[in-house]
Backbone bond lengths (Angstrom), bond angles and torsions (degrees), N, CA, C in turn:
res aa  C-N    CA-C-N  psi(-1)  N-CA   C-N-CA  omega(-1)  CA-C   N-CA-C  phi
1 G - - - 1.426 - - 1.522 111.44 -
2 I 1.298 114.08 -150.95 1.467 120.48 -174.95 1.517 112.17 -68.09
3 K 1.345 117.24 -35.04 1.474 119.87 179.18 1.524 110.27 -62.72
4 Y 1.335 116.29 -41.09 1.461 120.45 179.78 1.532 109.85 -63.05
5 R 1.354 116.50 -45.29 1.467 120.00 -179.18 1.521 111.17 -64.27
6 T 1.326 116.89 -40.46 1.466 120.53 177.93 1.519 110.42 -63.39
7 S 1.334 115.58 -43.89 1.461 120.73 -179.81 1.528 110.89 -63.07
8 T 1.331 116.56 -43.07 1.467 121.32 179.33 1.529 110.52 -64.75
9 A 1.336 116.70 -44.81 1.466 120.49 179.10 1.522 110.50 -62.05
10 L 1.332 116.77 -40.06 1.462 120.61 179.38 1.531 110.45 -65.17
11 S 1.328 116.74 -41.54 1.474 120.48 177.90 1.525 110.80 -61.33
12 Q 1.340 116.92 -42.76 1.466 120.17 178.80 1.529 110.53 -65.85
13 A 1.329 116.33 -40.21 1.466 120.20 178.93 1.524 110.46 -63.57
14 I 1.335 116.56 -39.76 1.468 120.47 178.42 1.527 110.19 -61.39
15 E 1.349 116.87 -41.64 1.469 120.61 178.33 1.530 110.92 -60.19
16 V 1.335 116.80 -45.35 1.466 120.91 -179.53 1.525 110.25 -64.14
17 V 1.332 116.23 -46.93 1.466 120.45 -179.36 1.526 110.05 -62.09
18 E 1.346 116.98 -42.92 1.477 120.41 178.33 1.520 110.63 -59.27
19 R 1.339 116.14 -45.67 1.469 119.98 -178.43 1.531 109.93 -61.58
20 R 1.333 116.53 -43.52 1.464 120.06 -179.34 1.523 111.77 -68.07
21 V 1.338 116.89 -41.90 1.472 120.46 -179.69 1.526 110.04 -67.88
22 N 1.336 117.33 -43.53 1.469 120.65 179.26 1.522 111.29 -62.59
23 A 1.333 116.73 -32.82 1.462 120.22 -179.65 1.526 112.27 -68.91
24 L 1.328 116.80 -15.61 1.466 119.62 176.63 1.524 111.32 -69.98
25 G 1.346 116.47 -16.62 1.458 120.39 177.93 1.516 113.78 78.38
26 T 1.315 117.49 18.84 1.469 120.03 179.13 1.523 109.83 -83.38
27 T 1.326 116.57 159.81 1.457 119.87 -178.51 1.520 110.80 -92.14
28 E 1.299 114.38 133.14 1.460 124.07 174.14 1.526 115.61 51.16
29 P 1.346 117.13 53.04 1.465 117.53 173.59 1.531 109.88 -71.07
30 I 1.320 116.38 152.89 1.461 121.30 177.81 1.522 107.72 -115.96
31 V 1.333 116.55 123.77 1.458 122.53 174.16 1.518 105.66 -129.69
32 Q 1.329 116.79 114.68 1.466 118.36 -177.42 1.519 111.37 -147.68
33 R 1.324 113.52 157.04 1.456 121.82 177.23 1.521 108.57 -67.75
34 Q 1.326 115.61 138.87 1.458 120.18 175.52 1.526 106.51 -130.83
35 G 1.325 115.86 109.08 1.458 120.20 -176.40 1.518 110.57 71.06
36 D 1.332 115.88 -156.28 1.463 120.83 -176.21 1.525 113.84 -85.87
37 D 1.339 116.41 -21.68 1.460 116.88 -171.16 1.527 114.49 -144.64
38 R 1.323 116.47 28.57 1.468 119.37 179.78 1.526 110.26 -132.47
39 I 1.341 114.27 154.87 1.465 121.01 175.51 1.521 107.36 -123.50
40 L 1.316 116.17 128.10 1.461 122.31 176.75 1.528 108.02 -95.96
41 V 1.335 116.97 128.10 1.465 121.92 178.09 1.522 107.73 -124.13
42 Q 1.338 115.64 121.14 1.462 120.96 175.66 1.525 108.35 -126.44
43 V 1.324 115.96 127.99 1.461 121.01 -179.85 1.525 107.75 -128.37
44 P 1.341 116.84 96.57 1.466 120.11 -178.29 1.527 111.81 -61.43
45 G 1.321 116.27 135.40 1.463 121.22 173.55 1.511 115.43 75.05
46 L 1.333 118.49 11.19 1.462 119.85 -179.67 1.526 109.73 -68.77
47 Q 1.343 115.67 127.87 1.464 120.70 -176.92 1.528 112.82 -79.43
48 N 1.333 116.47 -30.22 1.461 119.92 -172.89 1.530 110.79 -127.87
49 P 1.347 117.62 86.24 1.468 120.26 -178.03 1.531 113.34 -60.64
50 Q 1.332 117.86 -30.46 1.468 119.97 -179.31 1.526 110.65 -65.21
51 R 1.338 117.43 -37.06 1.472 120.54 178.18 1.523 109.84 -62.26
52 L 1.335 117.17 -40.45 1.465 121.26 177.52 1.526 109.52 -61.38
53 K 1.320 117.60 -47.20 1.471 121.21 179.02 1.527 110.52 -59.58
54 D 1.327 116.27 -43.50 1.463 120.40 -178.90 1.525 111.34 -62.95
55 I 1.335 116.66 -44.59 1.464 120.55 -178.02 1.524 111.40 -68.05
56 I 1.320 116.70 -41.53 1.465 119.76 179.70 1.523 110.11 -67.28
57 G 1.331 117.15 -38.26 1.455 121.48 -174.40 1.511 115.72 -82.26
58 Q 1.317 117.83 -12.31 1.461 118.63 -174.37 1.523 111.87 -77.49
59 T 1.305 115.86 142.03 1.453 121.25 166.85 1.520 104.08 -121.54
60 A 1.295 114.95 83.19 1.458 120.82 -174.76 1.518 110.23 -69.75
61 K 1.325 115.55 143.13 1.454 121.11 177.66 1.526 107.29 -113.00
62 L 1.318 115.77 107.70 1.458 122.15 -179.05 1.518 108.95 -103.88
63 T 1.337 116.46 128.38 1.460 120.56 177.28 1.526 109.78 -136.98
64 F 1.326 114.53 155.68 1.461 122.98 174.34 1.526 105.36 -116.18
65 Q 1.353 116.82 120.19 1.457 122.20 -175.60 1.527 109.27 -136.95
66 M 1.327 115.88 151.50 1.462 119.81 178.63 1.526 110.15 -76.35
67 V 1.342 115.40 145.93 1.461 121.72 172.60 1.528 106.67 -89.22
68 D 1.326 117.35 132.15 1.464 122.18 178.73 1.526 108.24 -87.90
69 T 1.335 115.91 113.79 1.468 120.23 -179.63 1.527 111.44 -103.67
70 S 1.353 117.36 7.43 1.470 120.18 -177.68 1.530 112.06 -73.89
71 V 1.332 116.79 -20.60 1.467 122.33 -179.87 1.527 107.31 -130.59
72 P 1.345 118.55 134.12 1.466 118.15 175.14 1.535 110.19 -59.87
73 V 1.311 116.61 136.84 1.465 121.09 -176.00 1.530 110.92 -59.27
74 Q 1.350 117.80 -32.84 1.476 120.39 179.51 1.529 110.52 -63.21
75 D 1.344 116.73 -38.63 1.474 120.40 177.78 1.524 110.09 -64.52
76 A 1.313 116.46 -43.04 1.469 120.89 -179.88 1.531 110.73 -63.55
77 M 1.334 116.59 -33.34 1.468 120.08 179.32 1.534 110.66 -73.65
78 K 1.358 116.95 -37.90 1.471 120.91 -178.94 1.526 111.13 -70.90
79 N 1.323 115.40 -47.93 1.462 120.54 -178.33 1.517 108.02 -91.87
80 R 1.295 115.20 -115.42 1.460 120.50 174.85 1.515 106.94 -135.27
81 P 1.327 117.79 144.59 1.467 117.41 175.10 1.531 109.57 -61.15
82 P 1.329 117.62 147.73 1.467 119.59 176.34 1.534 110.07 -56.52
83 P 1.341 117.40 154.39 1.470 119.55 177.57 1.533 110.14 -54.87
84 G 1.315 116.44 136.43 1.463 120.61 179.28 1.518 114.04 87.75
85 D 1.340 117.05 2.07 1.466 121.12 179.63 1.528 110.34 -122.92
86 S 1.327 115.74 158.85 1.467 122.41 173.44 1.519 108.64 -139.64
87 V 1.329 115.89 152.31 1.461 120.15 173.05 1.527 106.81 -91.86
88 L 1.335 116.05 120.02 1.463 122.04 176.39 1.523 107.95 -118.11
89 Y 1.316 116.21 155.53 1.464 120.84 -176.60 1.521 111.27 -114.38
90 S 1.329 114.69 153.07 1.465 120.51 177.03 1.521 109.55 -79.64
91 Q 1.328 114.66 173.02 1.461 121.15 177.08 1.529 111.16 -85.27
92 D 1.335 116.41 0.47 1.463 120.64 -177.07 1.525 111.18 -66.07
93 D 1.320 114.96 164.97 1.450 120.78 175.85 1.521 107.75 -123.60
94 P 1.333 121.86 106.26 1.469 125.42 3.38 1.537 111.21 -77.18
95 P 1.352 117.11 155.68 1.468 120.64 -178.88 1.530 111.93 -62.91
96 V 1.314 116.05 141.77 1.465 122.30 178.60 1.535 107.57 -100.92
97 P 1.357 117.70 128.33 1.467 119.24 179.31 1.532 111.78 -81.62
98 Y 1.331 115.90 145.72 1.467 123.06 175.38 1.521 107.85 -132.49
99 L 1.320 117.00 140.62 1.454 121.66 172.28 1.525 105.97 -92.55
100 V 1.324 115.99 111.42 1.464 121.29 -171.23 1.526 109.76 -117.47
101 E 1.339 116.01 135.57 1.466 120.10 174.79 1.527 108.87 -65.78
102 N 1.335 116.42 137.76 1.468 120.30 179.40 1.528 112.21 -68.05
103 R 1.341 115.96 -25.67 1.466 119.85 -177.74 1.529 109.52 -66.03
104 V 1.322 115.22 126.66 1.466 121.16 179.95 1.528 108.53 -89.17
105 I 1.330 116.37 125.10 1.468 120.55 177.99 1.523 108.66 -74.61
106 V 1.315 115.79 -55.77 1.465 122.00 174.82 1.524 107.49 -142.35
107 S 1.328 115.41 156.94 1.464 119.56 -179.91 1.520 109.31 -124.04
108 G 1.314 115.18 176.72 1.458 120.86 178.03 1.516 112.53 -57.73
109 E 1.344 116.84 -25.87 1.466 120.27 178.25 1.524 111.48 -65.96
110 D 1.344 116.81 -22.03 1.464 121.05 179.88 1.528 112.53 -87.65
111 L 1.331 116.82 -1.29 1.469 120.70 178.16 1.520 109.74 -86.87
112 S 1.315 116.73 135.04 1.466 118.81 173.75 1.521 110.51 -99.51
113 N 1.353 116.55 -20.13 1.460 119.19 -179.54 1.529 109.91 -159.46
114 A 1.326 115.63 143.65 1.470 121.45 173.14 1.516 106.84 -143.71
115 T 1.335 116.30 127.23 1.456 121.32 -173.99 1.524 110.73 -133.49
116 P 1.339 117.71 132.29 1.465 118.57 174.45 1.527 109.36 -73.06
117 T 1.330 116.60 136.82 1.462 120.58 -179.00 1.532 107.83 -154.99
118 Y 1.314 116.61 -168.23 1.466 120.97 179.03 1.515 109.45 -125.23
119 N 1.339 117.00 141.94 1.447 121.86 175.50 1.525 107.97 -66.48
120 S 1.333 116.46 129.02 1.466 120.43 -174.38 1.529 112.56 -67.38
121 Q 1.346 118.31 -24.49 1.466 120.11 -179.27 1.527 112.65 -91.63
122 T 1.343 116.99 -41.14 1.471 119.47 -175.01 1.523 112.70 -100.99
123 N 1.322 116.74 -14.51 1.464 123.72 -177.68 1.535 112.95 63.03
124 E 1.359 117.02 18.68 1.462 119.48 177.16 1.532 109.38 -85.93
125 P 1.345 117.08 150.31 1.466 119.59 177.53 1.534 110.82 -64.35
126 V 1.322 116.60 133.90 1.462 123.24 178.04 1.528 108.31 -138.24
127 V 1.329 115.51 169.68 1.457 120.71 173.08 1.522 107.07 -116.94
128 S 1.327 116.70 119.06 1.461 121.20 175.42 1.521 107.56 -88.26
129 F 1.337 116.36 138.16 1.459 118.86 -178.05 1.520 111.31 -133.17
130 T 1.326 115.26 156.28 1.457 123.37 175.70 1.521 107.40 -133.12
131 F 1.337 116.67 130.19 1.457 121.03 177.09 1.521 110.55 -89.12
132 N 1.335 116.24 156.02 1.460 120.11 168.18 1.531 106.86 -73.60
133 S 1.329 118.42 179.52 1.472 119.64 -172.85 1.529 111.66 -63.47
134 R 1.338 117.86 -40.31 1.469 120.04 178.79 1.529 110.24 -62.96
135 G 1.340 116.80 -46.14 1.461 121.21 179.86 1.517 112.00 -63.22
136 A 1.339 116.28 -41.17 1.471 120.80 -179.86 1.527 110.52 -62.45
137 T 1.328 116.73 -42.09 1.464 121.13 179.76 1.526 110.76 -64.61
138 R 1.325 116.68 -49.22 1.468 120.95 -177.82 1.534 111.34 -65.01
139 F 1.335 116.65 -42.71 1.461 120.63 179.75 1.530 109.91 -66.68
140 G 1.326 116.76 -40.89 1.465 121.52 177.95 1.520 111.73 -59.45
141 Q 1.353 116.51 -46.79 1.469 120.46 179.28 1.528 111.00 -62.92
142 A 1.327 116.42 -44.60 1.470 120.32 -178.18 1.524 111.30 -63.93
143 T 1.332 117.19 -41.78 1.467 118.94 -178.72 1.527 110.99 -72.64
144 Q 1.347 117.41 -31.04 1.469 120.58 176.33 1.528 110.86 -64.33
145 Q 1.339 116.07 -41.45 1.465 121.18 -175.15 1.529 112.96 -81.51
146 N 1.326 117.93 -11.14 1.466 120.18 -171.79 1.525 114.48 -128.79
147 V 1.333 117.59 30.31 1.465 120.42 178.01 1.530 108.59 -58.36
148 G 1.338 115.92 134.99 1.460 121.07 -179.89 1.518 113.73 91.02
149 K 1.337 116.74 -6.73 1.471 120.65 -179.67 1.528 109.77 -108.82
150 P 1.337 116.62 151.40 1.468 119.04 177.63 1.530 111.78 -82.71
151 F 1.317 115.44 149.04 1.463 119.95 170.17 1.517 107.42 -127.44
152 A 1.315 115.35 150.89 1.463 120.69 -175.93 1.520 110.59 -101.47
153 I 1.321 115.06 134.86 1.460 121.39 170.39 1.521 104.16 -101.04
154 V 1.332 115.53 114.75 1.460 121.73 -168.98 1.524 109.94 -115.68
155 L 1.316 116.07 127.13 1.464 121.52 176.21 1.520 107.62 -119.64
156 D 1.336 115.34 117.15 1.469 121.03 -179.64 1.530 111.88 49.50
157 N 1.340 115.42 50.39 1.473 123.43 176.96 1.523 114.85 63.79
158 Q 1.324 117.18 19.38 1.468 120.89 171.74 1.520 108.20 -120.36
159 V 1.325 116.04 135.04 1.465 120.73 179.76 1.525 108.31 -76.94
160 I 1.339 115.84 117.60 1.464 121.04 178.05 1.510 109.78 -82.64
161 S 1.330 114.81 -38.71 1.447 120.51 -174.18 1.525 107.04 -159.03
162 A 1.321 117.44 148.39 1.465 121.06 177.71 1.526 109.08 -137.72
163 P 1.331 116.36 68.39 1.465 119.57 -177.91 1.528 112.09 -72.95
164 V 1.329 115.69 154.75 1.459 121.74 173.99 1.525 107.39 -84.73
165 I 1.329 115.75 135.68 1.470 120.58 179.01 1.525 107.58 -73.52
166 R 1.319 117.00 112.24 1.474 121.29 -177.73 1.524 111.57 -84.47
167 E 1.340 115.75 -31.98 1.465 121.18 -179.06 1.522 107.30 -158.23
168 P 1.340 117.31 160.34 1.464 118.92 177.39 1.533 110.75 -58.48
169 I 1.314 115.97 137.65 1.469 121.36 178.02 1.517 106.37 -107.05
170 L 1.328 115.41 95.71 1.459 120.69 -170.31 1.517 113.91 -101.93
171 G 1.313 118.67 -12.74 1.463 120.13 -174.26 1.516 115.18 -82.46
172 G 1.334 117.03 -6.69 1.459 119.28 -179.78 1.514 114.00 80.91
173 T 1.353 117.26 9.26 1.464 120.05 178.08 1.521 109.13 -130.45
174 G 1.312 116.21 157.46 1.453 120.24 178.25 1.510 110.69 -172.06
175 Q 1.319 115.34 -174.84 1.464 121.68 178.78 1.516 108.88 -132.72
176 I 1.325 115.44 138.63 1.459 121.29 173.24 1.516 106.36 -101.79
177 S 1.326 115.30 121.60 1.459 117.91 174.67 1.517 106.87 -118.29
178 G 1.285 115.46 153.11 1.459 120.58 -179.72 1.501 105.71 -169.42
179 N 1.284 117.90 -161.22 1.454 119.48 177.04 1.517 108.69 -86.39
180 F 1.335 115.47 62.55 1.460 120.10 -177.53 1.516 111.30 -86.19
181 T 1.313 114.93 146.00 1.458 120.36 160.95 1.523 103.39 -94.51
182 A 1.312 117.63 167.96 1.465 119.83 176.54 1.528 109.02 -57.12
183 E 1.339 116.68 -37.41 1.470 120.80 -178.24 1.526 111.63 -67.94
184 S 1.348 118.01 -43.49 1.463 119.36 -178.04 1.530 111.21 -71.85
185 A 1.337 118.39 -31.90 1.467 120.93 174.52 1.522 109.24 -64.19
186 N 1.303 115.91 -41.53 1.460 122.34 177.56 1.529 110.90 -61.70
187 D 1.339 116.97 -45.93 1.465 121.56 -179.29 1.521 111.04 -62.39
188 L 1.344 117.54 -39.61 1.454 120.98 179.61 1.520 110.66 -66.56
189 A 1.322 117.14 -40.76 1.461 120.87 -177.66 1.522 112.00 -64.05
190 V 1.339 117.69 -32.70 1.462 119.28 179.54 1.513 110.04 -88.19
């Protein structure tokens, strides 16, 4: 009944919170059930409690979408974006506009794993990702059909990165690079 569903939802929430708290790299955090419907989170020595609240509270929406290069983005901003497109901005300062197709190729739900790491050649912080089989198939088809075109990696309606597809990505794995700090790569991965 309802108690079972609440208990199951709480267990899943604890797993998510644990993963996010552990990704902060703190020592010996405590995440445990408290009563029937609460989660206790203790992180000894945490310098920035607001960052913990932000990470635990976020429900980030990650999507992979094609960038529309058929119309200059400035024209789309002055007039109206073509049907099926939206103007989204990067996290840069100042923000860079992109004309992005509304159609989502794959979403965060199609990811089976995302891990903060470093690019072996440039040593810059990146996020390595692995898609589930559905995501791998859809991403593979999209990259096969769009070699030479940019696609946008969008987090909560902000373009994190818009790399050009150099070759089909068929293995279901890849890396997101952008102007990440180790901390922001970590935040994206969780």
